[in-house]
Biopython code that builds the backbone (N, CA, C, O; Angstrom):
import numpy as np
from Bio.PDB.StructureBuilder import StructureBuilder

atoms = [
    (1, "MET", "N", (57.585, 161.829, 81.617)),
    (1, "MET", "CA", (57.800, 160.486, 81.131)),
    (1, "MET", "C", (58.904, 160.515, 80.082)),
    (1, "MET", "O", (58.862, 161.317, 79.149)),
    (2, "SER", "N", (59.878, 159.651, 80.235)),
    (2, "SER", "CA", (61.003, 159.652, 79.299)),
    (2, "SER", "C", (60.735, 158.709, 78.135)),
    (2, "SER", "O", (60.058, 157.691, 78.276)),
    (3, "LYS", "N", (61.277, 159.071, 76.994)),
    (3, "LYS", "CA", (61.151, 158.220, 75.807)),
    (3, "LYS", "C", (62.472, 157.494, 75.625)),
    (3, "LYS", "O", (63.508, 158.120, 75.403)),
    (4, "LYS", "N", (62.434, 156.189, 75.718)),
    (4, "LYS", "CA", (63.658, 155.401, 75.578)),
    (4, "LYS", "C", (63.725, 154.815, 74.178)),
    (4, "LYS", "O", (62.744, 154.280, 73.661)),
    (5, "THR", "N", (64.890, 154.927, 73.580)),
    (5, "THR", "CA", (65.098, 154.329, 72.265)),
    (5, "THR", "C", (65.272, 152.821, 72.436)),
    (5, "THR", "O", (65.609, 152.363, 73.528)),
    (6, "PRO", "N", (65.050, 152.049, 71.385)),
    (6, "PRO", "CA", (65.249, 150.593, 71.488)),
    (6, "PRO", "C", (66.677, 150.216, 71.885)),
    (6, "PRO", "O", (66.890, 149.221, 72.577)),
    (7, "GLU", "N", (67.658, 151.015, 71.444)),
    (7, "GLU", "CA", (69.061, 150.734, 71.795)),
    (7, "GLU", "C", (69.285, 150.912, 73.294)),
    (7, "GLU", "O", (69.954, 150.101, 73.934)),
    (8, "LYS", "N", (68.714, 151.987, 73.844)),
    (8, "LYS", "CA", (68.874, 152.240, 75.277)),
    (8, "LYS", "C", (68.165, 151.154, 76.093)),
    (8, "LYS", "O", (68.676, 150.704, 77.118)),
    (9, "LYS", "N", (66.990, 150.742, 75.628)),
    (9, "LYS", "CA", (66.259, 149.672, 76.313)),
    (9, "LYS", "C", (67.069, 148.383, 76.330)),
    (9, "LYS", "O", (67.080, 147.663, 77.329)),
    (10, "ALA", "N", (67.747, 148.093, 75.221)),
    (10, "ALA", "CA", (68.564, 146.879, 75.138)),
    (10, "ALA", "C", (69.718, 146.946, 76.135)),
    (10, "ALA", "O", (70.035, 145.949, 76.785)),
    (11, "ARG", "N", (70.347, 148.116, 76.258)),
    (11, "ARG", "CA", (71.453, 148.269, 77.208)),
    (11, "ARG", "C", (70.963, 148.129, 78.648)),
    (11, "ARG", "O", (71.626, 147.509, 79.480)),
    (12, "LEU", "N", (69.803, 148.707, 78.934)),
    (12, "LEU", "CA", (69.237, 148.591, 80.278)),
    (12, "LEU", "C", (68.865, 147.143, 80.593)),
    (12, "LEU", "O", (69.049, 146.675, 81.716)),
    (13, "ARG", "N", (68.342, 146.444, 79.594)),
    (13, "ARG", "CA", (67.980, 145.036, 79.761)),
    (13, "ARG", "C", (69.212, 144.198, 80.081)),
    (13, "ARG", "O", (69.180, 143.333, 80.956)),
    (14, "LYS", "N", (70.297, 144.467, 79.359)),
    (14, "LYS", "CA", (71.542, 143.725, 79.576)),
    (14, "LYS", "C", (72.088, 143.999, 80.980)),
    (14, "LYS", "O", (72.545, 143.081, 81.661)),
    (15, "ALA", "N", (72.038, 145.262, 81.408)),
    (15, "ALA", "CA", (72.531, 145.621, 82.733)),
    (15, "ALA", "C", (71.685, 144.963, 83.819)),
    (15, "ALA", "O", (72.205, 144.547, 84.854)),
    (16, "ARG", "N", (70.396, 144.875, 83.580)),
    (16, "ARG", "CA", (69.510, 144.235, 84.555)),
    (16, "ARG", "C", (69.786, 142.744, 84.664)),
    (16, "ARG", "O", (69.750, 142.175, 85.755)),
    (17, "ARG", "N", (70.062, 142.115, 83.530)),
    (17, "ARG", "CA", (70.402, 140.687, 83.532)),
    (17, "ARG", "C", (71.687, 140.433, 84.310)),
    (17, "ARG", "O", (71.788, 139.451, 85.046)),
    (18, "LYS", "N", (72.668, 141.317, 84.147)),
    (18, "LYS", "CA", (73.953, 141.138, 84.825)),
    (18, "LYS", "C", (73.849, 141.391, 86.327)),
    (18, "LYS", "O", (74.650, 140.868, 87.102)),
    (19, "ALA", "N", (72.868, 142.189, 86.739)),
    (19, "ALA", "CA", (72.761, 142.573, 88.147)),
    (19, "ALA", "C", (71.993, 141.557, 88.980)),
    (19, "ALA", "O", (71.844, 141.749, 90.187)),
    (20, "ARG", "N", (71.509, 140.492, 88.379)),
    (20, "ARG", "CA", (70.722, 139.524, 89.150)),
    (20, "ARG", "C", (71.638, 138.643, 90.002)),
    (20, "ARG", "O", (72.809, 138.467, 89.667)),
    (21, "PRO", "N", (71.120, 138.089, 91.097)),
    (21, "PRO", "CA", (71.958, 137.270, 91.975)),
    (21, "PRO", "C", (72.341, 135.926, 91.361)),
    (21, "PRO", "O", (71.771, 135.488, 90.362)),
    (22, "VAL", "N", (73.316, 135.294, 91.987)),
    (22, "VAL", "CA", (73.767, 133.970, 91.537)),
    (22, "VAL", "C", (72.646, 132.970, 91.816)),
    (22, "VAL", "O", (72.079, 132.981, 92.909)),
    (23, "PRO", "N", (72.312, 132.105, 90.854)),
    (23, "PRO", "CA", (71.245, 131.129, 91.077)),
    (23, "PRO", "C", (71.571, 130.177, 92.230)),
    (23, "PRO", "O", (72.735, 129.890, 92.510)),
    (24, "LEU", "N", (70.539, 129.706, 92.875)),
    (24, "LEU", "CA", (70.699, 128.847, 94.044)),
    (24, "LEU", "C", (71.415, 127.545, 93.703)),
    (24, "LEU", "O", (72.235, 127.063, 94.484)),
    (25, "PHE", "N", (71.106, 126.968, 92.529)),
    (25, "PHE", "CA", (71.739, 125.687, 92.179)),
    (25, "PHE", "C", (73.249, 125.848, 91.998)),
    (25, "PHE", "O", (73.999, 124.900, 92.230)),
    (26, "VAL", "N", (73.704, 127.027, 91.589)),
    (26, "VAL", "CA", (75.146, 127.271, 91.438)),
    (26, "VAL", "C", (75.794, 127.325, 92.813)),
    (26, "VAL", "O", (76.876, 126.775, 93.019)),
    (27, "ARG", "N", (75.127, 127.990, 93.754)),
    (27, "ARG", "CA", (75.660, 128.054, 95.122)),
    (27, "ARG", "C", (75.794, 126.662, 95.724)),
    (27, "ARG", "O", (76.798, 126.349, 96.364)),
    (28, "ILE", "N", (74.790, 125.838, 95.520)),
    (28, "ILE", "CA", (74.807, 124.474, 96.071)),
    (28, "ILE", "C", (75.866, 123.631, 95.374)),
    (28, "ILE", "O", (76.616, 122.903, 96.024)),
    (29, "LYS", "N", (75.925, 123.733, 94.046)),
    (29, "LYS", "CA", (76.854, 122.920, 93.249)),
    (29, "LYS", "C", (78.316, 123.218, 93.589)),
    (29, "LYS", "O", (79.152, 122.314, 93.575)),
    (30, "THR", "N", (78.626, 124.485, 93.894)),
    (30, "THR", "CA", (80.005, 124.872, 94.185)),
    (30, "THR", "C", (80.325, 124.807, 95.673)),
    (30, "THR", "O", (81.401, 125.231, 96.095)),
    (31, "GLY", "N", (79.407, 124.283, 96.463)),
    (31, "GLY", "CA", (79.662, 124.199, 97.902)),
    (31, "GLY", "C", (79.745, 125.567, 98.543)),
    (31, "GLY", "O", (80.539, 125.770, 99.462)),
    (32, "ARG", "N", (78.950, 126.502, 98.083)),
    (32, "ARG", "CA", (78.867, 127.888, 98.563)),
    (32, "ARG", "C", (80.164, 128.664, 98.397)),
    (32, "ARG", "O", (80.394, 129.637, 99.115)),
    (33, "LYS", "N", (81.026, 128.245, 97.452)),
    (33, "LYS", "CA", (82.239, 129.024, 97.169)),
    (33, "LYS", "C", (81.893, 130.222, 96.295)),
    (33, "LYS", "O", (82.483, 131.295, 96.426)),
    (34, "VAL", "N", (80.924, 130.024, 95.400)),
    (34, "VAL", "CA", (80.470, 131.122, 94.543)),
    (34, "VAL", "C", (79.183, 131.656, 95.151)),
    (34, "VAL", "O", (78.136, 131.014, 95.072)),
    (35, "MET", "N", (79.268, 132.839, 95.763)),
    (35, "MET", "CA", (78.092, 133.415, 96.421)),
    (35, "MET", "C", (77.663, 134.732, 95.774)),
    (35, "MET", "O", (76.481, 135.075, 95.788)),
    (36, "THR", "N", (78.611, 135.461, 95.215)),
    (36, "THR", "CA", (78.278, 136.777, 94.663)),
    (36, "THR", "C", (78.701, 136.875, 93.207)),
    (36, "THR", "O", (79.495, 136.072, 92.716)),
    (37, "THR", "N", (78.159, 137.868, 92.534)),
    (37, "THR", "CA", (78.498, 138.154, 91.146)),
    (37, "THR", "C", (79.341, 139.422, 91.122)),
    (37, "THR", "O", (78.992, 140.391, 91.797)),
    (38, "PRO", "N", (80.448, 139.451, 90.363)),
    (38, "PRO", "CA", (81.248, 140.677, 90.311)),
    (38, "PRO", "C", (80.494, 141.842, 89.671)),
    (38, "PRO", "O", (80.810, 143.002, 89.937)),
    (39, "ALA", "N", (79.505, 141.545, 88.835)),
    (39, "ALA", "CA", (78.756, 142.608, 88.154)),
    (39, "ALA", "C", (77.548, 143.074, 88.959)),
    (39, "ALA", "O", (76.753, 143.872, 88.463)),
    (40, "ARG", "N", (77.396, 142.592, 90.187)),
    (40, "ARG", "CA", (76.235, 142.974, 91.006)),
    (40, "ARG", "C", (76.240, 144.475, 91.227)),
    (40, "ARG", "O", (77.289, 145.069, 91.476)),
    (41, "ARG", "N", (75.059, 145.090, 91.136)),
    (41, "ARG", "CA", (74.957, 146.542, 91.220)),
    (41, "ARG", "C", (73.604, 146.895, 91.822)),
    (41, "ARG", "O", (72.588, 146.273, 91.510)),
    (42, "HIS", "N", (73.607, 147.899, 92.686)),
    (42, "HIS", "CA", (72.352, 148.378, 93.260)),
    (42, "HIS", "C", (71.908, 149.608, 92.483)),
    (42, "HIS", "O", (72.718, 150.488, 92.190)),
    (43, "TRP", "N", (70.636, 149.668, 92.153)),
    (43, "TRP", "CA", (70.126, 150.722, 91.272)),
    (43, "TRP", "C", (70.274, 152.112, 91.861)),
    (43, "TRP", "O", (70.353, 153.092, 91.120)),
    (44, "ARG", "N", (70.312, 152.213, 93.179)),
    (44, "ARG", "CA", (70.373, 153.533, 93.785)),
    (44, "ARG", "C", (71.803, 153.967, 94.088)),
    (44, "ARG", "O", (72.084, 155.163, 94.162)),
    (45, "GLU", "N", (72.699, 153.016, 94.261)),
    (45, "GLU", "CA", (74.066, 153.346, 94.670)),
    (45, "GLU", "C", (74.987, 153.605, 93.486)),
    (45, "GLU", "O", (75.687, 154.617, 93.457)),
    (46, "LYS", "N", (74.996, 152.714, 92.525)),
    (46, "LYS", "CA", (75.913, 152.866, 91.387)),
    (46, "LYS", "C", (75.100, 153.091, 90.126)),
    (46, "LYS", "O", (74.302, 152.241, 89.730)),
    (47, "LYS", "N", (75.304, 154.230, 89.501)),
    (47, "LYS", "CA", (74.550, 154.577, 88.304)),
    (47, "LYS", "C", (75.256, 154.052, 87.057)),
    (47, "LYS", "O", (76.483, 153.968, 87.010)),
    (48, "LEU", "N", (74.468, 153.705, 86.063)),
    (48, "LEU", "CA", (75.003, 153.225, 84.793)),
    (48, "LEU", "C", (75.384, 154.412, 83.920)),
    (48, "LEU", "O", (74.739, 155.460, 83.954)),
    (49, "LYS", "N", (76.432, 154.231, 83.148)),
    (49, "LYS", "CA", (76.815, 155.274, 82.202)),
    (49, "LYS", "C", (76.263, 154.878, 80.839)),
    (49, "LYS", "O", (76.992, 154.381, 79.980)),
    (50, "ILE", "N", (74.971, 155.105, 80.655)),
    (50, "ILE", "CA", (74.315, 154.745, 79.400)),
    (50, "ILE", "C", (73.940, 156.019, 78.670)),
    (50, "ILE", "O", (73.258, 156.892, 79.208)),
    (51, "ARG", "N", (74.398, 156.103, 77.443)),
    (51, "ARG", "CA", (74.054, 157.275, 76.632)),
    (51, "ARG", "C", (72.761, 157.003, 75.880)),
    (51, "ARG", "O", (72.324, 155.858, 75.757)),
    (52, "ASP", "N", (72.158, 158.072, 75.383)),
    (52, "ASP", "CA", (70.874, 157.923, 74.676)),
    (52, "ASP", "C", (70.994, 157.310, 73.338)),
    (52, "ASP", "O", (69.990, 157.133, 72.648)),
]
sb = StructureBuilder()
sb.init_structure("model")
sb.init_model(0)
sb.init_chain("A")
sb.init_seg("    ")
for serial, (resi, resn, name, xyz) in enumerate(atoms, 1):
    if name == "N":
        sb.init_residue(resn, " ", resi, " ")
    sb.init_atom(name, np.array(xyz, "f"), 0.0, 1.0, " ", f" {name:<3s}", serial, name[0])
structure = sb.get_structure()
């Protein structure tokens, strides 16, 4: 079991927030022009460079 510092937890939280999909109301409002987020990331494919 790893011990995460509060700073590391905050960075992971921020990365998780950025990796979420575009909300449905945004897709509808923009006429489906905005479908993806440039910060989208898959947890298994692209690893974060977060230091302890």
